[in-house]
C-alpha positions in Angstrom: -11.1 -1.7 -9.0 -10.3 1.4 -6.7 -14.2 1.6 -5.6 -13.6 4.7 -3.6 -12.3 6.5 -6.4 -15.1 5.5 -8.8 -17.6 7.0 -6.1 -15.8 10.3 -6.2 -15.3 10.5 -9.7 -19.4 10.1 -10.3 -20.6 12.4 -7.2 -23.0 14.9 -8.8 -23.8 12.1 -11.6 -25.6 9.6 -9.5 -29.5 9.5 -9.2 -30.6 11.4 -5.9 -30.9 8.2 -3.8 -27.4 6.9 -5.1 -25.9 10.2 -4.4 -27.2 10.0 -0.8 -25.9 6.4 -0.2 -22.6 7.4 -1.9 -21.9 10.2 0.3 -22.9 8.2 3.5 -20.2 5.7 2.3 -17.7 8.2 2.0 -18.3 9.9 5.4 -18.2 6.5 7.1 -16.4 4.0 5.3 -15.8 1.6 8.2 -19.5 1.1 9.1 -20.5 0.9 5.4 -17.9 -1.6 4.6 -18.9 -3.9 7.8 -22.6 -3.6 8.1 -25.2 -5.8 6.7 -26.7 -4.4 3.6 -30.2 -4.1 5.2 -28.7 -2.2 8.0 -26.5 0.3 5.7 -29.7 1.0 3.8 -31.7 1.5 7.3 -28.8 3.8 8.5 -28.6 5.7 5.3 -32.2 6.1 4.9 -32.0 4.4 1.5 -33.8 1.2 0.0 -31.9 -2.2 -0.5 -32.6 -1.7 -4.2 -30.9 1.6 -4.1 -27.7 0.0 -3.0 -28.1 -2.6 -5.5 -28.3 0.2 -8.4 -25.4 1.8 -7.0 -23.3 -1.3 -7.3 -24.5 -2.0 -11.0 -23.7 2.0 -11.7 -20.2 1.3 -10.3 -19.5 -1.7 -12.5 -19.9 -4.4 -9.9 -21.4 -7.7 -10.5 -23.8 -7.7 -7.4 -24.0 -6.1 -4.0 -21.8 -8.8 -2.7 -19.0 -7.8 -4.8 -19.6 -4.0 -4.1 -19.3 -5.1 -0.4 -16.0 -7.1 -1.3 -14.7 -3.9 -2.7 -15.5 -1.9 0.3 -13.9 -4.1 2.6 -10.7 -4.1 0.2 -10.7 0.0 0.5 -11.0 -0.3 4.1 -8.0 -2.5 4.5 -5.6 0.1 3.3 -6.0 1.8 6.8 -8.0 4.9 8.1 -5.0 7.2 7.8 -5.4 7.0 3.8 -9.2 7.3 3.8 -9.6 9.8 6.7 -10.2 13.0 4.9 -9.8 15.1 8.4 -7.0 17.7 7.8 -4.0 16.9 10.0 -1.2 19.4 11.4 1.8 19.9 9.6 4.9 18.5 11.3 7.8 20.7 11.6 11.2 20.0 10.2 12.7 18.1 12.9 10.2 15.5 12.5 12.1 14.2 9.5 15.2 13.9 11.5 13.5 12.3 14.4 11.8 9.6 12.3 15.1 8.7 10.7 16.8 8.5 14.2 13.9 6.3 15.4 14.0 3.8 12.5 17.5 3.5 12.6 17.6 3.2 16.5 15.0 0.4 15.6 17.5 -1.6 13.6 20.6 -1.1 15.4 21.9 -4.5 16.4 19.5 -6.4 14.0 22.1 -7.3 11.6 25.0 -9.7 13.0 28.5 -9.8 11.8 28.2 -13.5 11.0 25.2 -13.1 8.4 27.2 -9.9 6.8 30.2 -12.4 6.7 28.3 -15.0 5.1 27.1 -12.6 2.3 30.2 -10.9 1.5 32.2 -14.3 1.3 29.9 -15.4 -1.4 29.8 -11.8 -3.1 33.6 -11.8 -3.4 33.9 -15.3 -4.7 30.8 -14.8 -7.1 31.4 -14.3 -11.2 28.4 -12.2 -11.2 25.8 -10.4 -8.7 22.4 -9.4 -10.1 20.6 -7.1 -7.9 16.6 -6.8 -7.8 14.7 -4.3 -6.4 11.2 -2.7 -7.6 9.4 0.0 -6.4 10.5 3.8 -5.6 12.6 2.9 -2.6 13.9 -0.4 -3.4 14.8 0.6 -7.4 16.9 3.3 -5.9 18.4 1.3 -3.6 19.3 -1.5 -6.2 21.4 1.1 -8.2 23.1 2.5 -5.3 24.1 -1.2 -4.5 25.6 -1.3 -8.1 27.3 2.0 -7.6 29.0 0.6 -4.3 30.1 -3.0 -5.7 31.6 -1.7 -9.0 34.3 0.4 -6.9 35.0 -2.7 -4.7 35.7 -5.0 -7.7 32.2 -6.7 -7.3 30.6 -7.3 -11.1 27.2 -6.6 -10.6 24.0 -5.2 -12.6 21.2 -3.7 -11.1 17.4 -4.5 -12.5 14.1 -3.1 -11.6 12.1 -4.0 -14.8 10.2 -7.3 -14.0 11.0 -8.9 -17.6 14.6 -8.2 -17.4 14.8 -9.6 -13.6 13.2 -12.9 -15.1 15.4 -13.0 -17.9 18.8 -12.4 -16.3 17.7 -14.8 -13.3 17.3 -17.7 -15.9 20.8 -17.0 -17.1 22.4 -17.5 -13.5 24.4 -20.6 -12.4 26.1 -21.8 -9.3 29.2 -19.1 -9.3 26.3 -16.2 -9.4 24.7 -14.3 -6.4 21.3 -12.4 -6.7 20.7 -9.9 -4.1 17.1 -9.0 -3.5 16.0 -5.6 -1.9 12.4 -5.2 -0.6 11.0 -3.0 1.9 7.8 -4.7 2.2 9.2 -8.3 2.5 7.3 -9.7 -0.5 7.7 -7.9 -3.9 6.1 -10.5 -6.2 8.5 -9.6 -9.2 11.5 -10.0 -7.1 10.0 -13.0 -5.4 9.3 -14.8 -8.7 12.8 -13.9 -10.2 14.7 -15.1 -7.2 12.7 -18.3 -7.3 13.9 -18.7 -10.8 17.3 -17.9 -10.0 17.5 -20.5 -7.2 16.3 -23.1 -9.6 19.3 -22.5 -11.7 21.7 -22.6 -8.5 22.5 -19.0 -7.7 22.8 -18.1 -3.9 20.1 -15.7 -2.9 20.8 -13.0 -0.5 17.9 -10.9 0.7 17.8 -7.5 2.5 14.1 -7.1 3.7 11.8 -7.6 6.6 10.4 -11.0 7.7 8.4 -12.6 4.9 8.3 -14.6 1.9 11.6 -13.2 0.5 13.3 -13.8 3.5 12.1 -17.6 3.7 13.4 -18.2 0.1 17.0 -16.6 0.9 19.9 -18.5 1.4 21.4 -15.5 3.5 19.2 -13.4 5.2 20.1 -9.8 6.2 17.1 -8.6 8.2 15.5 -4.9 8.6 12.4 -3.7 10.2 10.1 -1.1 9.0 8.1 1.2 10.9 5.2 3.5 9.4 3.4 5.9 11.1 0.0 7.9 10.7 1.7 10.8 8.9 1.4 9.7 5.5 2.6 13.1 3.9 6.4 12.8 4.6 8.3 10.2 2.6 8.9 6.8 4.7 12.0 6.6 6.6 12.4 2.8 6.4 14.5 3.2 3.1 17.2 4.6 5.4 17.6 1.2 6.9 17.8 -0.6 3.5 20.7 2.2 2.9 22.2 1.2 6.3 22.3 -2.4 5.7 23.8 -1.7 1.9 26.5 0.1 3.8 27.2 -2.6 6.1 27.7 -5.0 3.4 29.8 -2.8 1.4 32.1 -1.8 4.2 32.5 -5.7 4.9 33.1 -6.3 1.1 35.9 -3.6 0.9 37.4 -5.1 3.8 37.6 -8.6 2.5 39.1 -7.1 -0.7 41.1 -4.6 0.9 44.1 -4.4 -1.9 41.8 -4.5 -4.8 39.4 -2.3 -3.3 41.9 0.5 -2.3 43.5 0.4 -5.9 39.8 0.7 -7.4 39.2 3.8 -5.1 42.5 5.0 -5.6 42.1 5.2 -9.4 38.3 6.7 -9.0 39.9 9.5 -6.7 42.9 10.3 -9.3 40.3 10.8 -12.1 37.8 12.4 -10.2 40.3 14.9 -8.9 41.6 15.6 -12.3 38.2 16.2 -13.5 37.6 18.4 -10.7 40.8 20.2 -9.8 40.4 23.3 -12.3 36.9 24.5 -11.1 37.4 23.4 -7.4 40.8 24.9 -6.9 39.4 28.4 -8.4 36.7 28.1 -5.8 39.1 27.4 -3.0 38.1 23.8 -2.3 40.1 21.0 -1.0 39.5 18.1 -3.3 41.3 15.7 -0.7 37.9 15.4 1.2 35.4 15.8 -1.6 33.0 12.6 -1.5 34.3 9.8 -3.8 31.8 10.3 -6.6 28.9 10.2 -4.3 
């Protein structure tokens, strides 16, 4: 239960005493979550019984359950709970945050670990790519987009049931590439455990955590979140950089096949774009390769 959302939705519909303690909690969640119930009642100038009634109104089992939910709400951090308005960052902040996260990760991935991962991927019969959530789902598809043009048979999955089912079909000739910006995505982790049980090599691109510990080959990244929550996380750029590093190594290991696949792509894309782009004066030789 999101107790803060429940309180906000009911404002104006509580009894006068319940309304008073509800507004007090929203105004000072840190104190409300950590203070003893008697102290909270005294501070808000309500009775202990009022807090008990509020807990029941909100669907909590008792006051103890209510306090647990307040602590859980507090755990997400003040940057999400603080309702004070913040100043808008200028456009340069977007570029600066990307530069900072890439600088933090520069040199973190070693050539040795990339070579190990690419050797297994080149030798694999098939590669499954798992990632859930906004960033990792998108990156899983990006991985598949990179791999097929380098002669690596792969499929990306973000649906939890599909991940579990495909993980159950692998064998020792397969590789499962797990992507996570948090280091622990329960659905990805559980699917990786299934795949490992059946002998697949597990490669993880993630921060340190359970998914990294499970991996046979760990490609490390570091994330760094700021208090400015209104801009999309820059951490997804380090995941993309790791994928680019791995893709570049795969292309070099499979140079002849990679070049032929890329040549075919270029021929067909240029043919597709030639008429409309030539009329506009574009040089198709330098257009992105299907990106």
